[in-house]
C-alpha positions in Angstrom: -26.6 16.3 3.3 -23.9 14.2 1.6 -22.4 15.2 -1.7 -23.5 13.3 -4.7 -21.3 10.4 -5.4 -20.7 9.4 -1.8 -17.0 10.4 -1.6 -16.9 13.4 0.8 -13.5 15.0 1.1 -12.1 14.3 -2.3 -11.8 10.5 -2.1 -11.5 9.9 -5.9 -8.1 11.6 -5.9 -6.9 9.4 -3.0 -8.2 6.4 -4.9 -6.1 7.3 -7.9 -3.0 7.6 -5.7 -3.8 4.3 -4.1 -4.2 2.6 -7.5 -0.9 4.1 -8.7 0.8 2.8 -5.5 -0.7 -0.7 -6.0 0.4 -0.8 -9.7 3.9 0.3 -8.7 4.1 -2.3 -6.0 2.9 -5.0 -8.4 5.7 -4.0 -10.9 8.3 -4.1 -8.1 7.0 -7.5 -7.0 7.1 -8.9 -10.5 10.7 -7.6 -11.0 11.8 -9.0 -7.7 10.2 -12.4 -8.4 12.0 -12.6 -11.8 15.3 -11.7 -10.1 14.7 -14.3 -7.4 13.8 -17.0 -9.9 17.1 -16.5 -11.7 19.1 -17.0 -8.5 20.6 -20.3 -7.5 20.8 -21.6 -3.9 23.2 -24.4 -3.0 23.5 -26.6 0.1 25.9 -29.4 1.1 25.5 -32.4 3.3 27.8 -35.1 4.6 30.7 -32.7 5.1 30.5 -31.6 1.5 30.1 -35.0 0.0 26.8 -34.0 -1.6 25.9 -30.7 -3.0 22.4 -29.7 -4.4 21.7 -26.5 -6.3 18.2 -25.2 -6.8 16.8 -22.1 -8.5 14.5 -19.5 -7.0 11.7 -21.4 -8.8 12.5 -24.3 -6.4 13.7 -26.5 -9.2 16.7 -28.8 -8.7 19.3 -28.0 -11.4 22.4 -29.8 -10.2 23.5 -32.6 -7.8 27.2 -33.1 -7.2 28.5 -36.2 -5.5 32.0 -36.8 -4.3 33.4 -40.3 -4.9 33.5 -40.9 -1.2 29.8 -40.4 -1.0 29.1 -43.3 -3.4 29.3 -46.5 -1.4 27.4 -49.4 -2.9 27.1 -51.0 0.5 25.4 -47.9 2.0 23.0 -46.4 -0.5 20.7 -45.2 2.3 23.3 -42.7 3.7 23.8 -41.2 0.2 20.0 -40.9 -0.3 19.7 -39.2 3.1 22.5 -36.7 2.3 20.8 -35.8 -1.0 17.5 -35.3 0.7 19.2 -33.2 3.4 21.1 -31.0 0.9 18.0 -30.6 -1.3 15.8 -29.6 1.6 18.3 -27.0 2.9 18.7 -25.5 -0.6 14.9 -25.3 -1.0 14.7 -23.7 2.5 17.2 -21.1 1.4 15.1 -20.3 -1.7 11.9 -20.1 0.4 13.6 -17.8 2.9 14.8 -15.5 0.0 11.2 -15.5 -1.3 9.8 -14.6 2.1 12.4 -11.8 2.5 11.3 -10.4 -0.9 7.7 -10.5 0.0 8.4 -8.8 3.3 10.3 -6.0 1.6 7.4 -5.5 -0.9 4.7 -5.6 1.7 6.6 -4.0 4.6 4.7 -0.7 4.3 1.4 -2.4 4.6 1.8 -3.3 8.3 0.0 -6.6 8.1 -2.4 -5.7 5.3 -4.1 -2.4 5.6 -2.0 -0.7 8.2 -0.2 1.6 5.8 -3.1 2.2 3.5 -4.8 5.6 3.6 -8.3 4.2 4.4 
């Protein structure tokens, strides 16, 4: 006959440990996310003629253009270089975010693999 409460083998103690681990992981993720959001990522295009800087929040904070990049006869090339630099900087920010999430969830083994149930 099963014990009253339905948790044979002392499951409530394990549940407390699991909750503590989850809270600790949540704090670490929040701290890591704050740190990531304060970082800046930059990328250049056109041999350095265009530089775009974004934050970990994926916000563009700075665009730098060299004089050589500004050709009134060829605006399309300048636009393409800005887009290329912005996309690369955003890719770097996303990669850093993915790395952070991988570190935080690495012990889970694809959700559930490292959990004690």
